Legacy VTK file of the C-alpha trace (Angstrom):
# vtk DataFile Version 3.0
C-alpha trace
ASCII
DATASET POLYDATA
POINTS 98 float
73.847 -104.742 159.934
76.068 -107.759 159.087
74.653 -110.993 157.889
74.172 -113.553 160.749
77.343 -115.454 161.245
77.761 -118.419 163.523
80.452 -118.383 166.113
81.591 -120.354 169.036
84.664 -120.783 171.099
86.186 -123.460 173.225
84.986 -123.035 176.908
86.715 -125.496 179.516
85.707 -128.924 178.189
82.640 -127.762 176.094
82.098 -125.167 173.557
79.588 -122.334 173.148
77.499 -122.190 170.060
76.032 -118.773 169.058
75.559 -116.489 166.089
76.056 -112.827 165.553
72.572 -111.605 164.384
73.143 -107.855 164.328
76.243 -105.568 164.285
75.519 -101.849 164.240
77.365 -98.849 165.506
77.475 -99.215 169.218
75.386 -102.426 169.393
76.116 -106.103 168.907
73.440 -108.799 169.237
74.189 -112.480 169.498
71.766 -115.612 169.711
72.476 -118.632 171.713
71.925 -121.563 169.564
72.588 -124.673 171.758
71.753 -127.492 171.933
72.569 -127.151 175.578
73.222 -130.821 176.293
76.187 -130.400 173.931
77.174 -126.699 174.269
77.698 -124.275 177.160
75.086 -121.511 177.240
76.218 -117.921 176.470
75.046 -117.073 179.958
77.420 -119.610 181.584
80.278 -118.702 179.277
79.817 -115.005 179.081
83.475 -113.953 179.891
84.840 -116.352 177.186
82.257 -115.138 174.643
83.140 -111.496 175.301
86.884 -112.256 175.045
86.307 -114.143 171.653
84.127 -111.260 170.316
86.883 -108.765 171.282
89.630 -110.941 169.824
87.951 -110.989 166.290
86.965 -107.297 166.555
83.280 -107.898 166.370
83.049 -106.120 169.761
84.796 -102.815 170.107
85.267 -100.113 172.665
81.865 -98.416 173.212
79.681 -101.233 171.972
76.941 -102.698 173.986
76.381 -106.520 173.858
72.886 -107.934 173.803
72.049 -111.638 173.589
68.976 -113.857 173.047
69.456 -116.436 175.875
68.546 -120.070 175.724
64.880 -119.052 176.712
64.697 -116.601 173.825
64.776 -113.536 176.154
67.021 -110.643 174.999
69.309 -109.483 177.868
72.501 -107.493 178.051
75.995 -108.684 178.837
77.589 -105.617 180.578
80.925 -104.641 179.225
83.446 -102.446 180.880
86.774 -101.724 179.164
86.224 -104.536 176.778
85.853 -107.022 179.698
82.724 -108.916 180.895
81.313 -106.919 183.905
77.950 -108.635 184.624
74.383 -108.962 183.322
71.591 -106.585 182.947
68.098 -108.287 182.506
66.036 -106.797 179.783
62.453 -106.663 178.644
63.425 -105.544 175.192
61.866 -108.308 173.178
61.711 -112.054 172.651
63.194 -113.981 169.741
60.842 -114.641 166.994
59.103 -118.013 167.339
59.782 -118.377 170.973
LINES 1 99
98 0 1 2 3 4 5 6 7 8 9 10 11 12 13 14 15 16 17 18 19 20 21 22 23 24 25 26 27 28 29 30 31 32 33 34 35 36 37 38 39 40 41 42 43 44 45 46 47 48 49 50 51 52 53 54 55 56 57 58 59 60 61 62 63 64 65 66 67 68 69 70 71 72 73 74 75 76 77 78 79 80 81 82 83 84 85 86 87 88 89 90 91 92 93 94 95 96 97
């Protein structure tokens, strides 16, 4: 697992603000950091987030992408051929302290 690393990309007129909290073989987990009055949520900018993670090779073919959303819920961003393909709600776990 890699150390958490803060990321974020330009999305339309606002940016996203998230960190990579886990990178293992076949799995990437990110956390939406907000604040959401200043930054787009990962949910609302999912396509751009996926494109950014692919561009920097954090997300590679075969990886699954999970994210702690702005409510602290762990959900999945579905990836097909390294492109955003939708969401899959999950009941995996909640972020610590949420």
